[in-house]
N, CA, C and O of each residue as an XYZ file, in Angstrom:
288
protein
N     112.927    143.980    225.579
C     113.384    144.729    226.479
C     112.712    146.106    226.266
O     112.205    146.743    227.189
N     112.751    146.552    224.863
C     112.118    147.872    224.556
C     110.509    147.880    225.103
O     109.928    148.747    225.756
N     110.043    146.653    224.614
C     108.421    146.686    225.276
C     108.358    146.800    226.612
O     107.396    147.455    227.014
N     109.152    146.325    227.498
C     109.214    146.361    228.921
C     109.294    147.628    229.474
O     108.548    147.981    230.387
N     110.221    148.400    228.945
C     110.701    149.510    229.098
C     109.354    150.493    228.892
O     108.937    151.189    229.817
N     108.745    150.466    227.603
C     107.510    151.277    227.298
C     106.450    151.066    227.999
O     105.703    151.980    228.346
N     106.242    149.681    228.322
C     104.978    149.461    229.271
C     105.152    150.086    230.672
O     104.203    150.581    231.280
N     106.509    150.036    231.190
C     106.932    150.686    232.285
C     106.392    152.295    232.224
O     105.671    152.774    233.098
N     106.770    152.885    231.283
C     106.712    154.205    231.115
C     105.066    154.482    231.025
O     104.568    155.386    231.696
N     104.197    153.578    230.082
C     102.905    153.599    230.053
C     102.233    153.557    231.690
O     101.368    154.343    232.075
N     102.746    152.633    232.399
C     102.274    152.433    233.953
C     102.292    153.817    234.739
O     101.341    154.347    235.313
N     103.653    154.297    234.623
C     104.019    155.520    235.369
C     103.283    156.798    234.636
O     103.281    157.821    235.322
N     102.842    156.863    233.725
C     102.091    157.819    233.200
C     100.399    157.779    233.835
O      99.680    158.681    234.265
N     100.213    156.526    233.688
C      98.844    156.326    234.287
C      98.725    156.682    235.637
O      97.852    157.447    236.047
N      99.707    156.071    236.451
C      99.541    156.171    238.039
C      99.734    157.936    238.098
O      98.903    158.628    238.686
N     100.842    158.479    237.464
C     100.509    159.862    237.562
C      99.196    160.502    237.291
O      98.892    161.502    237.942
N      98.597    160.148    236.623
C      97.134    160.673    236.139
C      96.596    160.323    237.266
O      96.187    161.306    237.883
N      96.374    159.044    237.949
C      95.511    158.556    238.889
C      95.794    159.397    240.145
O      94.855    159.838    240.808
N      97.148    159.638    240.501
C      97.503    160.498    241.445
C      96.686    162.010    241.318
O      95.968    162.499    242.190
N      96.986    162.559    240.075
C      96.336    163.681    239.853
C      94.918    163.802    240.124
O      94.484    164.829    240.648
N      94.029    162.671    239.756
C      92.556    162.819    239.761
C      92.218    162.668    241.355
O      91.349    163.408    241.817
N      92.858    161.761    242.182
C      92.782    161.597    243.643
C      92.747    163.196    244.417
O      91.981    163.685    245.247
N      94.029    163.746    243.668
C      94.260    165.142    244.382
C      92.888    165.908    244.269
O      92.295    166.366    245.246
N      92.447    165.996    242.957
C      91.423    167.027    242.666
C      89.987    166.342    243.462
O      89.036    167.072    243.740
N      89.986    165.104    243.723
C      88.777    164.703    244.547
C      89.104    164.845    246.095
O      88.232    164.667    246.946
N      90.167    165.115    246.347
C      90.284    165.549    247.939
C      89.797    166.770    248.064
O      89.098    166.993    249.052
N      90.071    167.934    247.014
C      89.329    169.070    246.943
C      87.993    169.166    247.235
O      87.544    169.900    248.115
N      87.232    168.328    246.408
C      85.933    168.161    246.178
C      85.571    167.696    247.664
O      84.745    168.424    248.214
N      85.976    166.762    248.309
C      85.797    166.119    249.442
C      85.770    167.292    250.565
O      84.948    167.337    251.480
N      86.599    168.044    250.385
C      86.734    169.211    251.371
C      85.592    170.216    251.333
O      85.185    170.778    252.350
N      85.021    170.446    249.940
C      83.763    171.006    249.680
C      82.777    170.449    250.371
O      82.103    170.981    251.252
N      82.715    169.535    250.020
C      81.307    168.509    250.453
C      81.167    168.800    252.235
O      80.207    169.223    252.880
N      82.515    168.387    252.671
C      82.449    168.438    254.088
C      81.927    169.937    254.700
O      81.139    170.062    255.637
N      82.458    170.863    254.061
C      82.414    172.406    254.357
C      80.830    172.503    254.035
O      80.135    173.190    254.783
N      80.333    171.931    253.103
C      78.720    172.423    252.865
C      77.869    171.548    254.028
O      76.921    172.026    254.651
N      78.342    170.285    254.191
C      77.485    169.539    255.371
C      77.725    170.031    256.693
O      76.765    170.309    257.411
N      79.071    170.190    257.149
C      79.363    170.621    258.371
C      79.483    172.089    258.774
O      79.223    172.581    259.872
N      79.996    172.787    257.499
C      80.139    174.132    257.856
C      81.590    174.278    257.820
O      82.352    173.317    257.920
N      82.011    175.630    257.660
C      83.330    176.004    257.288
C      84.063    175.474    258.649
O      85.250    175.359    258.342
N      83.929    175.188    259.692
C      84.385    174.739    260.848
C      85.331    173.417    260.503
O      86.472    173.303    260.951
N      84.728    172.483    259.686
C      85.411    171.129    259.454
C      86.628    171.370    258.524
O      87.392    170.433    258.289
N      86.854    172.738    257.929
C      87.965    173.139    257.240
C      89.184    173.642    258.244
O      90.327    173.895    257.865
N      88.765    173.721    259.416
C      89.842    174.377    260.273
C      90.359    175.684    259.753
O      91.577    175.855    259.753
N      89.481    176.717    259.265
C      89.724    178.060    258.796
C      89.739    178.941    259.851
O      89.941    180.127    259.592
N      89.571    178.606    260.961
C      89.262    179.698    262.043
C      87.828    180.229    262.040
O      87.545    180.914    263.023
N      86.790    180.035    261.056
C      85.752    180.615    261.228
C      84.662    179.665    261.590
O      84.173    178.918    260.743
N      84.252    179.681    262.898
C      83.114    178.620    263.324
C      81.810    179.205    263.282
O      80.869    178.651    263.851
N      81.672    180.307    262.638
C      80.272    180.961    262.492
C      79.380    180.558    261.407
O      78.202    180.916    261.443
N      79.880    179.765    260.335
C      79.233    179.414    259.057
C      78.719    178.087    259.273
O      79.495    177.134    259.318
N      77.296    177.923    259.431
C      76.466    176.753    259.585
C      76.516    175.985    258.415
O      76.545    176.565    257.329
N      76.535    174.446    258.499
C      76.658    173.580    257.442
C      75.395    173.149    257.492
O      74.622    173.510    258.380
N      75.033    172.227    256.414
C      73.438    171.921    256.288
C      72.890    170.905    257.159
O      71.681    170.693    257.242
N      73.916    170.174    257.913
C      73.510    169.313    259.148
C      72.956    170.222    260.286
O      71.871    169.949    260.799
N      73.771    171.425    260.732
C      73.364    172.406    261.534
C      72.028    172.859    260.998
O      71.042    172.578    261.679
N      71.900    173.368    260.131
C      70.567    173.977    259.561
C      69.542    173.113    259.804
O      68.590    173.438    260.513
N      69.679    171.626    259.085
C      68.685    170.914    259.289
C      68.282    170.523    260.657
O      67.115    170.172    260.834
N      69.238    170.548    261.790
C      68.758    170.366    263.176
C      68.208    171.632    263.503
O      67.184    171.458    264.163
N      68.433    172.715    263.338
C      67.672    173.887    263.841
C      66.514    174.104    263.089
O      65.537    174.619    263.632
N      66.495    173.795    261.969
C      64.854    173.675    261.207
C      63.982    172.749    262.131
O      62.948    173.118    262.689
N      64.498    171.587    262.210
C      63.683    170.485    262.950
C      63.299    170.954    264.268
O      62.113    170.824    264.571
N      64.125    171.497    265.134
C      64.027    172.227    266.480
C      63.048    173.175    266.178
O      62.007    172.892    266.771
N      62.946    174.260    265.447
C      62.125    175.287    265.186
C      60.661    174.642    264.929
O      59.671    174.897    265.613
N      60.699    173.779    263.847
C      59.430    173.134    263.356
C      58.630    172.479    264.550
O      57.463    172.750    264.832
N      59.390    171.629    265.168
C      58.975    170.876    266.469
C      58.263    171.846    267.570
O      57.212    171.587    268.156
N      58.912    172.801    267.698
C      58.468    174.036    268.836
C      57.358    174.580    267.888
O      56.237    174.367    268.350
N      57.362    175.178    266.775
C      56.142    175.551    266.215
C      54.650    174.675    266.229
O      53.533    175.161    266.408
N      54.960    173.374    266.007
C      53.945    172.461    265.997
C      53.554    172.089    267.467
O      52.429    171.620    267.639
N      54.297    172.240    268.430
C      53.794    172.236    269.815
C      52.803    173.515    270.129
O      51.681    173.375    270.615
N      53.362    174.726    269.792
C      52.792    175.922    270.054
C      51.169    175.979    269.612
O      50.164    176.442    270.151
N      51.468    175.176    268.184
C      49.838    175.182    267.402
C      48.960    174.369    268.130
O      47.775    174.701    268.117
N      49.305    173.325    268.794
C      48.779    172.466    269.366
C      48.188    172.755    270.535
O      47.451    171.950    271.104
N      48.483    174.023    271.026
C      48.103    174.340    272.236
C      46.705    175.023    272.343
O      46.264    175.357    273.442
């Protein structure tokens, strides 16, 4: 009986640790989403911060326009 109780306590401790790790990872995921999509992905009310995906699209558009102008 004592071994079963100890094993159960060990499992509970490990599960708690896993839960804490998952919670930390959620914060990292939010940070990555904000970097890629901008702060709007965090629903903070600030829509003016561009993320990497928006910056890449703007750069692509500007480079395409620049090359088109250079070909004239």
